[in-house]
N, C-alpha and C positions, 0 to 999 in steps of 0.2 A: 559326750566323750567321758570316759571314766578315768579316775586317778588310781592307777594300779599300785603305785607306791603307798597310797593311803589304804587301799583295800587289803594289801598284803599284811598290814599291821594286825589284821584280825585273824591271821592264820599262824598260831604259835609254832607249828612244826617247821615253818620255813626259816625260822631264825636259829639255825644250828650249823655246825661245821661238819662236813663229811671229808674224811681223809685230809684234815687240816685246811680245808677250803670251804668258804661259804656255800651252802647248798643252793643249787639252781635246779628246781624240780621241773622237769620237762617230760613227765610220764603221765600226763593228764588223761590221755585216751584210755589208759589202763584203770586208773582211779584218781579222783581229785582229792585234794586236802580239804579239811573241814574247818570252817570258821568258828570262832569262840561261841557265837550264838547257838550253833548246832550242838557243840560240845556241852554247853551249859544246859540246853534243853534236855539232853540225855541224862545228865546228872540230876537235874531238877525232878524229872519223872521218877527216877529210882529213889531219890531221897524224900520225896513228898507224896507221890501219887501212885506208887507201885501197887497195882491191883489188876485183876482180870477184867476185861471189858464185856459189856452186854449182859453179864450174868448176875451182878450183885446190885443191891439197892442201898448199900452203905456208901458213905460219902466218898471214900477213895475210889471205889468202883465207878461211881457216877462221874467223878472228875476225870478219871482215865478214859472212860467211854466218850465223854464230851470232847476231849482233846483228840482222841483217836479218830472219831468221825469228823471232827473239825478239820483234821489233816486231809481226810478224803475230799472234803469240799474244796480245800486249797488246791489239791491235785486237779479236781474237775475244772476249776477256774483257770488254772495254769495252762491246761491244754485245750480249753474250751470244749469240754465234753458237754453233752446236752443235759445230763443229770448225774448225780453221784452214783446211782445204780450201775452206771456204765464203767466205773473205775474200781478195779479189783486190786487189792494189795497182794503181792507175790514176794518171792525171795529176790527177784531181779529179772532182767531181760530173758535169761536162759529159761527160767521157770515159766515165764509168761508164754514164750514161744512153744515150749513143750506142752503147756496146757492147750493151746490152740490146736497143735498138731494131733494131740491125743483126743480131745473132746470134739472140737469142730471137725477135724480131719476124719476121724472115724465115722462121723455122722454124714459127711458130705462126699467123701471120696470112695469110688468103687473101682473094680478092676477095669483097666483100659482108660481111666481118666488120667489127666496130666496135672502136675504141679510145676510151676515155673519159678525159678530163682535166678541168681546171676553168679558169675565167676568171682565177684568181689565180696561175697558174703562171709561173715564171721561163722565159725563152726556152729555156734548156737542157732544160726539160721540156715544150716545145712543138714546137720545130723537128724533133727526131729523129722524133717521132710524125707530124708533117706529111709528112716524107719517106717514112716507112714506109707511110703511107696511100696516098701517091702511087705508090710502087713496087708495091704490092699491090692497088690498087683497093679499098681499105678506106675506111670512113667514120670521120672524127674528130669526136667529140661532146664538148660542154662542159657541165659541171655549173655551175649558176648560183650566185650569191652573194646572201645576204639583205641587206636594207637596213642591218642592223647590221654587216655585213662578215664574217659567218660563211659557211662552206660550207653550201649549202642541201641538206639530206639528203633532202628530198622530191624535189628535182630529181635527186639522185643515184639514187634508187630508180627514177625514170622513165628515166634515161639508160642505166643499166647493165641490159642485157637478155641474153637467151640468145645473142645475136649477139656480145656483148662478149668479146674475147679478152684485152685488157689494160686495166687501170685504173692510171693513174699520177698521183699527187697529192703535193704538197709537205706534209711533216709540219708545217712552220711557214711562214707566208707572209712573204716578205721585204719586203712593203709594208704589208699590213693588220695584221700583228702578231697573228695568230690561230693557235692550235694546232688542227689538224684531227683529227677522230676516226678515226684510221687503222685501229684495230682494227674498228670498226663498218663502215668501208669495205671492209676485207679480208674480213670475213664476208659482206658483200653481193656482192663480186666472186667469192668462192669458191662461193657459192650458185649462181651462174650459170656456173661453170666457167672463170672468168677468173683471171688472175694479178694480184697487187697489187704495183705498183712504187712505191717511196717516195723522193722527193727529200728527203733528211735534212740538207741543207747548213745550214739554219738551226735545226735541232733538236739534233743531236748535241753541239754545243759548249755548250749552254745548259741541258740537262735530262737526266735518266737516260733511256736508250733501250735497250729489250730487244726485239730483232728477233723472238725466239721468242714473246714475250708478245703482240706486235703481229700475229703471224702474217703478216709481210711476206714475199713471195716474193723480192723484190729490194729492197735498201736502199743508197742512194748518198750519200756525203758527202765533204767536202774537208778536207785538213789545215790549210790556211791560215786557215780560219774558226774553228779551235779551238786557236790558239796554236802551230800547227805551221808548217812551211815551205810555200812555194808549190810547185806542180808535183807534189804527192803527194795521192792520194785513195784511197778504198776503194769497192769494189763488193762488197756481200754478196749472195749468192744461195743458195737452198736447193740442196743437193747434187744432188738428183734432176733439177733443171732445168739446172744447170751441166753435168752429165754429158751431157745431150742436145745442148748447144749447141756450135757450132763456134767455134774461135778467130776473132777479128776481124783480128788482125795475125799475120804469119808471119815467121820468121827464126830466129836463134839463140835459145838458152835454152829455148824452148817445145817443142823437138822431142825425140822419143825416138830414132827412126832416120830417116835421110835416104837414099833411094835415088835413082837417076838420074831416075826418072819418078814417084815417089810418096814420101810421108813419113808417119810416124806421130807422134802428139803425146804429150807427157808427161801424167802424171796431174794432177788438180787439186791446187793452184790454178795450177801453173806452165804449163799448156798455154795459158793466156791471156796470160802475161807474156813477150812476145817481146822480144829484145834486152836490152842492159844496162839494168836498172831504175834508178829513182831511189833508189839505195842509201842515200845520206846522208839524203835526204828521209824515207824510211821509218823509218830509225833515229831521226831527230829527231822524227818523228811519235810514235814510241814514248815519247820523253822528254816530249812534250806530254801524252800520255795519263797518264803517271806524275804530271805536274804537276797536271792536272785531277782525277785520282782522289784525290790527297792532299788537295786542297781539298774535294772532294765535289760531284758534279753536283747533288744536291738542294740543297745550300747555295748553289751558284751560282744555281740557279733561284729560290730564295727571295730572294737578294740583288737580283736583277734585278726581281722582283716588288715589293720594297720601294722600289726606285728609281722604278719606274713609278707606284706608288701616291703617291709624293712629287711627281713632276714632271708627271704628266698633268693633275691639277686646275689646276696653275699655268699650264700651256699653255692649257687650256680657258678660263681667265679672261682671256686676252689678246684684246682686241677685234679682230675681223677675221680671226681664225685659223680654218682648217678642218682638222680632224684626221680622218684616214681610218682606217676599221676601228672596232672596238668602242670605245665611250666610257667603259665601266666599266673602271677599272684592273685589276680581277680577271680580265678577259677579254683583256687586252692584254699581249703579251710586250714585251721591251725595244726592239722596232722600232717607231718612231713616225714615220709619214709625215704631212706637213702642208703647207699653203700659207697665205701671208699675202695678204689681199685687195689686189688691184691691183698685186701685185709678182710678177715672174717668179721661180720657185724658183732659177734660176741666179744672179740678182741677190742673193737672200737668202743663198745659200750663200757667195757671194763676200764679202758684207758680214760674215757670221759669221766667215769666215776672217780678216778684218781684225781681229777681236776674239780671234783665236786658237782659235776653235771650229771643228773639222773635222766637217762633215756632208756627206752626199751630196745631189746634185740631179740630176734627170733622170727618165727613165722606168724606171730600176732593172731593166732587162732584163725588163720586164713590160708591154710596150705593149698587148697585148689587155686586160689588167686596167685600165690607165689609160683606154683607150677606153671600157671598160665603166663606169668612174667618171666619164667625160666631162671629163677633165682631160688636158692635154698632158704634164704633168710635176708632180713634187712635190719638196719638200725632205724629207730623211729623217735623223732622229737615231736612232742605235742604240747601246744601252748594253751593257757587258760587266762581267766580274767585277772589273776594276780601276777602274771608274768609281765616283764618289762623289756624295753629295748636293751637295757643293760644285761638281762638274762640272755637275750639273743646274741649280744656281743660275746658273752662268756662261752656260749655254744660254739661260735665261730673260732674263738681263740683256742678252745679245747680241741676242736677238730684239727686245726693247724698244728697244735702241739703234738697231737697223736700221730699225724703224718710224719712230723719231724722225728719223733721217737722211733717209729718203725723203720724209717729210712736210714737214720743215722745213729740210733741207739742212745740219744740224749734229748732232753727237753730244755 
């Protein structure tokens, strides 16, 4: 069990007032805050080791390269990849998924083939596949969702066929708050000769992830959702697949030899990392991994489960509220999307902000899902390791105050 009150002391941004109220930050599904250890690592790199990696033999360059590649090893261990060659640094989950769709997709998908995703996907896990299907004349198919908000595995068995080349599913939904059965889906995909792609943006920060145990062929996630900096992310891929794939970007750093009319590429993982990488971001991501590992991902997962068990029944008791996804706290992650009757979610989020409570409102980059749910938008509160039951109480109080204000014009 973790001590969230103690942990939050390491996050300077949390100790401020918003609209004359102490900040309660509940927009963690969008981005998480950064502990001082990560902020200090960023500053240290720029103040002491700022140099390009892999290219220089001087001391600063060697120190920067050592820390940069050291961060790659931390990533490998964090997700239990087989080797560092299977972990590529990208700008984030979106870039990672685009790389797969462009490089592997163009290699593996032909006219008449099928790509299978689900109705609960983030736009980053929809649009690249739409574009691939359009380029190749393939068919994009969707797995349905049960009334309780779970991925419908009977639908999955119907949609994944011998024509399927790629199955790409979120490990955790950024709206419904469900954990999807990735291993079962991977087994189903592999049975039909397809590869399993996983959008892990909402999973890696919150629970232990073992890409080998999941048997994922590709796994993508972002640093900024796991206490790391923005602009840095990871694409994991099995070596056999990455070896076959062509780079998506070309230029310096990723080359072996350049001739006048042709070039050759470096070995994995560097053949995919063109140009000067986000060195500071990668090193600081390593610091974030150290931070999360010290706390323990299982402990973080348990802490969030306890918060949901505490707050979800209180939310369900509010008259006129609709909560999306599973109604049993045991089936719900720390992402809770909701609407209040007769109130637009943007108005709800604005009113909560006046109470110092930061939540997200909108379609959450999941418009097909919201159309499937027949709602234009929702409000969304999302919890993380530094949130407390006191934060949950503030959320409840702010929602009740919002209802009172819109019903009677006063708080």
